[in-house]
N, C-alpha and C positions, 0 to 999 in steps of 0.2 A: 379241782382242776386249776392249773396254773394260768396266770393272765396271758403268758406267751402262747400257750396252746389255744386258749379261747380266741386270741387275736387271729391265728391262722385259720381256725375253724369258721370264721365269719365268711370265708370264700368257698363257695361250692366248687367241687372238682370239675374241671372243664369236660372230662370224659363222662361225667354223670349227667350234667345239664349245662351245655355250653351257653345258652341264653342267660341262665341264672348266674353262671360264672361271670359273664360280661357285666351284668348289672351289679353284682357284688364288688367286682374290681373297681368299676366306675365310682361306686359309693365309698368303699373302704380306702381307696387311694386318694380320696378327697378331691376328685376331679369336678364333680357337679352335685347339685341338689336339684330336686324337681321344683319347677315354678308353680305358681298358683293356678295358671291357666293350663289346661290339658295340652301336653305336647311341648311345653316350654321348659327351659332348663336354666338354672343359675350356674354359670361356670365359675367355680371357686378359684381362689388365688393360684393354687398349684396347677390346676387344669389350664387356667388362662396363661400362666407363665410358659407352659409347653407350647400352647397355641401362638403366643407372642414370638417365640423363637422360630417356629415354622413360618409365621407371617413375616417376620423381619428378613429371614433368608430369602423368601419368595419376593418380597418387596424390593430387595436389592437387585435381584435378577430381572425383575420387571423394569426397574429404572435403567439398568445396564443395557436393556434392549431398546431404550429411547422413549419409553412411555412416561407420561405425567399422571400423577394422582389428582382426582377431582372428587367432588361430592355432590350428588344429585338428590332431589327430594325423595321422601319415602312414599308420598301419595301420588297416585296416577288417576287423572280423570277417566271415567268409564269410556267416554267418546274417543279418547286417545288410545286406550288399550284395544278398542275394537278395530283400529285401522288396518292391522295386518291379520287377515282371516285365519290362516293356519296357526299363527302364533297364539292368538287369543283362545282358539279351540283347544290347543294343547294345555293351556294353563287354567282355563275356566273352572274346572272342578276344585282347584286348590286355592282360588282367590278369596281373601278376606276383604269384606267391604265395609266402608265407613258410610253410614247413612245420615248421621246427625253431627252437627257441630254445636256443642253445648245443648241448649234446649231446642234449637231450630233444626228442622229437617232440611237437608241439603237439596238444592235444585238438581244436582247431578251426583250420583254415587262416586265415591273415591275408592280405588283399589289400594290396599296396602301392598307395596311392590312385591311381586313374587320373583321379579327380575326386571332389569331396567332398559331393555332394548328400546322400547317406545319413547322413553324419556330422552335417551341419547339421540334417537332419530329426530325427534322434534327439535332438539337443540341444533343438530347438524343441518337441518333444513333451513334454519335461520342464520347459520354462521359459516356455511361453506358456499362460496360463490365462484372461486377461480381455482385452477390447478395449483396456484401458489398457496392455497389454504390446505393442501393435502401433502402428506397423510395426516389424519388426526389420530393420535395414538394415546388413548385415555384408559385409565384404570381407576376403579372405585373400590375402596374397602368399606364394608357396611354390613347391615343385617337385612334379611328379607323374610317374608312370611309366606308359607305354603301350608294350607289347612290339610295336613296329612291325616289319613284315617287311622293308621297304626303308627305309633311313635316309639322311639328308643333313643336315649341320649346319644348325641353326636351323629348316629347313623341316619336317623330320620326324625326330625323335630319340626314343630309348627313354625318356629322361628330359629334361624341359624345365622352365623357369621360367615362371611366369605369375601372374596374379591371377585369382581367381574370386569373384564377388559372389554372395551367397545371401540373398534377402530374403523376408520373410513379411508379408502384408497382410490387412486385414480384408475387403476387397472385390475382385472381379475388376477393376473399373474402376481402382482404385489400383495393382494389380499390373501391369496392362497399361500404365498411364502410366509406371511404373517401367521396364518392358521397353523402351519407346520412348525414355525419357530416357537410359538408359545406352547405347543404340546411338548416340544423338546425341553423347554424350560421346566414344565411340570414333571417330566420324566427324570430330569436331573435332580430336582428337589426331592422327589420321592425316593430315588435310589441312593443319592449321595448323602442326604440328611436324615431321612427316615429309615434308611437301610431296608427298603422294601423293593424287590424287583418288580418291574412292570412289563406288561405286554402292550405294545403300541399297535393301533389299528384303526380301521374305519367302521363306524356303526352301520348296520343295515338300514334300509329306507324306513322300516317300521320302528326302529329304535333311535333314529336321529332326533335332534332337537327340533321342537316345533318352529317352523319358519325357516329352517336352514336348508341350503342345498345339500350339504353333507356335514357330518360330525365325525371328528376323530377323537380317540379316547386312550387313556391309560387304564388298564385293568390289573387288579391285584388279587392274589389268592390268600384267603384267610385260613386260620388254623383248622377250622371245622370243615374246610372244603367248599365253602361258598365264595363267590367272587365279589369284588367291590370295585365300582367305578370310582377312581380316585381323582380324575380331572378330565375335562373335555374342552375341545376347541372347535368352533363352528365357523364354516364359511357360508355367508348369506347370499353371495352373488349380489344382484341388484333388486332382490325381492322387497326388502324393506325400503330401499331408496325409491322404488317406484310407488310404493304405498304412501310414503311420506314426502314425495317430491324433493328428494335430496339430489340436486344437480350442481354441476360446475361447468364453467367454460374452459375447454381445453386450449392448448397453445394456438390452435387454428381458429379459436373463437366459437367453436361448436359446442352446444350444450350436451353434456353426458351425465349419466347416472353414476354415482359412486358405487364402489364395491365394498362390502362390509364384512366384519368378523366380530365374534364375541367369544370369550373363553373364561372359565372359572374353576376355582378350587375353594372348598368350604371346610368348616370344622368337621365334616364327615371324615376327613382324612385322619382325624384323631381316633375315630373308631377303627380305622385300618391299623393304626399304630398299636392300639390295645390288642386287637385280635391276631395280628401277625406275630408280635414278639412276646406277649404276656404268657404267664404260666400259672400254675396253681398257687404260687406264692404272691401273685399280684402282677403289677406292671413291670415291664422291662423297657427302659427308655434309652434309645440310641444316644451316645455321648454328644453328638453334634447338636442335638436339639434339647438336651437335658438341662433344665434350669440349674440343678445341682449335679455336677459331674462326679464329685467325690464328697461323701459325708464322713466327717471325722467323729468317731465314737470313742471318748476316753474310757478306759477300763479302770475300775477302782479309783474313780476320780476324787474320792474323799481323801485319798492318800496324798501326802505332801509332794508338790512338784508336778503332779500328773496334769492338772488343768493348765498350769502355766506352760508346760511343754506342748500340750495339745493346741493351745492358742498360738504359740510360737510357730508350730507346724502349719496351722491354718494361714498365718501371714505369709509364710514362705510359699505354700502351694497356690495361694490366691494369685500369684504372679504367672502361673502356668495353666490354671484351670479354674472353673467355677466351683468354689469350695464352700462348705458350710460346716458347722459343728453342732452336735447335739450334746449340750452340757446340762440337760434337764436332769431331774432327780429320778427318772424312770430307771428300771433295772436294765442292764445291758441286753438281756434277751429280748425285752420289749423293743428296745432301740433297733436291734438287728432285724426283728420282724417288720418294723416300720420302714426301715431302709429298703427291705426287699419288697414290701407292698407298694412303695412309691417308685420302685424301679431305678433308684440311683445307680448309675453304672459301676461305681466303686465305693466300697466302704473301707475307711481307713481306721484301723484299731491301734490304739497306743495305750499301754499300761505300764506299771512299775517295772515288770520284767523286760518289756521292750525297751524302755528308757535305759536300763542297765546295759542292754546289748546294742544300744544305739541303732534301733531298728523300729519299723512299724509293719503292721500286717495289712496288706492290700487284698480285699476280697472282691472278686468279680461278681457282678449280678448275673451275667449271662450264663456262667458255668458254675458259680459258687466256689470256684477254686481259690485257695489262699496262697499268698506269695509273701515271703518275708524279705523286706527291702531295707537296706542300710539308709539311715537318715541322711547320709552324705550323698546318696544317689537318687533320692526319692523325687526331686524336682525334674530329673531327666526321665525317670521310669514312669511316672504317672501319665504324662501326655502320650508316651509310646503305648502304654497299656490301654488308654482310652481309644486310640486308633485301632488297636488289635480287636477290641470289643466291637467297635463300629463295623469293622470288616467281617468279624465272625457272625454278627447278627444278620448281615446281608447274605453271607454264605449259607447260613442255616435256613433262612427264608427261601432262598433260591432252591436249595436241596429239597425243602418241603414242597415247594410249588412243582418241581419236577416229578416228585414222587406222587403228587396228586393230579398228574396230567395223563390222560389215557387217550389212545387213538380208538375211535369207534367207526365202524363201517356199516352199521345197521341200527334200527331202533332197538332190536334185541340186545345188541352190544351196549347201547346207551343205558338201557334198563339195568343190565348187569353191572356196568361201571358205577351207576348211582347207588346200587346196593353194596358193592364190595369196596369201592374206593372213590367216593364222591369228590369231585374237584373239577378242574378244567377237562373238557372233552373236545378233542380235535376231530373234526369230521368234514368231509367234502359236502358242499351244498350247491343245489342247482340254481338258487337265486329266487325261487318261488316263495312268496310270503305264505302260501297255504301250508308249506312244509314247516315253516317257522311257527305258524299258529298251532299246528298239530302237535309239535314238540312241546310247546308252551302248555297246551291243554292237557296232554297226557302225562307229562313229567314235571311241570312247573319249572321248566328249564328255558332260559332265553339265550339268544345269540349275544355274546359279549362283544366280539369285534371280528372283522375280517382283517387278520394281522398283515402288517406291511411285509413281514418275512413269511412268504408263502411256502408251503410244502405240498407236493403232489402225493397224497395218501392213496388215491384211487381215482378212477375216472367216472364214478357214479355217485349220485347223491345218496347219503346214508338213509334218507327218509323215504324218498319215492323211487329211487333207482334210475332216474333220468340222468342224462349226461351232466357232469359237474366239473367246473374248472377253478373253483375257489374254495380254499380251506377256511373254516370258521371255528373260532373258539366258542364253546357252549358251556353254560354252568347255571346252577341255581345261584341266586345273587341277593345281596342286601340292597 
């Protein structure tokens, strides 16, 4: 058996076992290794480079909307975490606790932060006094710990990287505008950079963030027909402000509670990237977030002039794209497999015959199509091709999502959709949580969101038959 064939066979076909395919791709594309503690992961250089590009794009957008980055401690005193009742109840099962410092037992347990609302609230209560102190527009990049029962790299891990925005405003109107604004930022990031189409909407009461008045979300469809929540934005109203006594004097000198928001995106979005665009050859990385947009592979590099020409080409293309070269002594077939496994958007092949013809071969990762391009035109062609690939990946993902979306008007139709074409199911809902719970128990399906763009599919709830005026997206989800 050839080394090339062996390399490809390390990835299980997604049609055979999607969960194993995902695990194989994460490992073989050298994105992560497993940490020593259950549910933790070591993000390897290539995986972290992709995350950095996502992070940097998002960080720029966050700063453009007027936010400042800050860093808060990782430890939360138990008494502080207990201050907001709904919030602590929502997170209690996932909190990791520190009970000892060195050899000494602590007088009070410390939570390893699962999220930082209470830390920001405590800070705001001491640093907000007047309307002139508002708004407070803060964002934090860091890691958090949630003791998950079942784990999978990126999708659900005991420790993960993310950003969490925490803002305080004088009025409900300003805070709600902020909540909407940041969801739009997440939608733009996901669609424009990750080439993943999103559905924007509001979470139901039972699915909202613990302690929020409401939560809005972006939902994505994975290749296997499961949904993934890619980012959320929460409006808190004055709930946290009342619990932590965060008040300010308005222009009339009257004491008022602030209105707050929080919002976050995590490394879980890397899981979406893998499961939306990946195929049986490995990763497919959209050009705008690819650490290497084009990998040059010299053919017959032992022959005179080939490597020199390849490095010359690298210097030229580096001015228009993120380019690397594989000048190792591996066989070309192995290099091709590695390029496909890691999902580089374009592979650039150049060998003795190409040099004679003053050309290079551009191979697209998304379609595997080859294109022969004159070396005189390659600096213009490569950036244009990268944009074509970016758009094609989005179009393919949108087409897939549309094909995996079914209108259902009864529980029987939902059951049929889950058997024949699992994916998003659009259905009218009466708003009763009992219907939501029934669907969850019978089908392991959850409400994903009440979309902002509503459709009148029927006038009856698909579950109980009562009058219904809101359409909801339902799906099995990660």
